[in-house]
N, C-alpha and C positions, 0 to 999 in steps of 0.2 A: 504495498500500500504505499502511494506516496504518503511524505512526510511533508504534509503541507505547511506548517509551522516552521519548520525548516527552510523552505522556499520561499514562504513568506517574510519571512527577517531577509533571506537573501535577496530578494528583488522588491524588498519594501512595498508589497500588495499586501493587502489585505486577506486574510486568510480563508474569509467569506467570499471572497472576489474569487480567488483562483479554484474554490470549490465550483462556484458557479459556474468558472466555464468548463469545467468538467462534467459537470451534471446536463450543462446543455447540450454538449459536443457528443459525450459519449454514454449519457445516462449513468454517469459515476463511477465507472470501473474501464481502465484500457484494453482489458480480457475478455476473451469469451469464456464460458467454462470449461471447455476444452482445451486452455490453456493460451490459444491462438492470440494474437493482438486484434482489439476490434479494427478493421478497416470497411471504409465505406466507396464502392468502385462507382466513380463517376463515369460511365456512358460518354457523356457530350466532349470530357474531356480526353478519352481514350481516343474520339474522334477525331480532335484536334493534336493530339500527340503522334498519332499515326500519319497525319498528314506534315506534321514535324520533321519525321524520319523518312518521308518519300514514298508514304505510300498511300495509297487511294482507297480511304474506308468504306466508298461505296462497292470497291469490288469483295468485302467482305460483311455484308450486311445480311445478306440471306442466309436464315437460322440462325444471327446475332441479333435478334432487332431488339433484343433486352440490355444487351450489352454493349449496343453500337449506333449512337444516333446523335444528329450534328447539335440539337440545343437543347438546352435543359428543360426538361420536363418534369413537373412537380408529383410526385406519388408515384414516381416508375421505377425505384431503386429497390425496392424487396426486401426482404427479411434481414436483421442483422446476419444469422446463422447462415445466411445464403450468399454471402459478398466475397467469401474465398474460392466458392466454387465458380462463380463470375469470373472471378480473377485469373483462376486456371484457365477458363477458356479464352479469355481474352489473352494470355500468354501464349498461346499455341499461333493466335493473330500474329503479335509481336511483342515479346516478353519485356523490354524497355520501357514500349510505349504504355503496356499496361500496369504496370510497377509503377510510374507517373501518373496514373493515370487514379491512383485511391488515397483517401485520406486514412492517416494511422493514428492509431491508439487513445490514449485518454483524452488528446488534445485535438485529434483529426487533424494533424497537419497534412498537407496534399504534396505527394511525391514530388509533384513538380517545381517545389520549392529547391530541392536537392542540391544543387548546385549554389543559390544564393547562401544555403546557411552551412556552408564549408565543406560539404560531404563530396569525396573524390568522385563517388559514384551513385547511381539509386540502388545497385545493391548494399552498398555501405549505411547507407537511409535506411532501407528496409530492414537492415539487420539490426540499430538500434532500436525501432520500433517494438523488436521481439523480447524487448526488457522496460521494466516500468523506470528505470534509471535513465535509458536510451531515450525514452519517450517525452521524459520529463527535459533531458538534454535538448532535445529538437525544438521544443515548447521556447524555452528559455531561448536558443538563437531565433528564433522566429520571432518572439518580442523585440529582441536586440535589433536584429536587420531592419525589422521593418518600424521600430520605434514607437512600439505600440506601449512600452511600460508605465509610461506618463498618465494614459488613456485610460488604463486600469489603476493606476494607483488614485486617480481621480472619479473615477467610478463612472467613466464617460462612458457608458456601455452602446450607445448609437456611433459615436467615433471607433470605437474599439471593434462593433460590428463590420463596419463598412471595411475597414482595413482587414478585417481578419477573413471577414467571409463574400465580400463585396456587395455590389447593390442589392441583391437579392435577399442580403439579409433582412433588408427592412421590410421586403413581402412578407417574408417566414416571421415577422415579429422576434428578429433575433434579441434585439436591445432588451425587448418586454420580457423575456424568457430569461436572460439575464439577470434582469433587477428583480425578477419573481423569484429566482434561485437563491441569489445574491440576499434577499429577503429573509429566506428562509433560513438559510445558513446561519445568518448573523442573530437570529434568534437564537437559532440550536447553540452557537458557540456562548452566548452570553449566557447561556443554563450553568 
């Protein structure tokens, strides 16, 4: 389990804020019951990553409509427990593009960020996702690279949401979800 008190001191961010991020991103845990890290496979990102690797995604859509489409569509992700099997299928099309197209762990950091976070390869990034310490390191790197620590310190959940999840975060009420989770944790931790 993440030592939120220690992380809170290290980042100078309230513990309730950090716990709220994990609750909203991964329902409070970065791992599935079988020990695999939680992932969310993003079919629209996979489409873009295939293009970036010089592959026409249209050539691979037939039979893969659930893991490959050009734009984000709400409600098409499927169950959390099915994400690794979707990833396995995508890896058969293109390994690196598939790995880049998922968000990983407790903080759901997207694989496309691996270079900006200082990882030498997507494989090294994914290796970090296999441990709690690695997932936390990914999150810290992401916060620092994207200058998000002040947003969390000030509990500016809208600013954080826009930088962390993009403009779709507002459509999904991400800031309100963070605020609610924060309020719950603030109450729990004050007892």
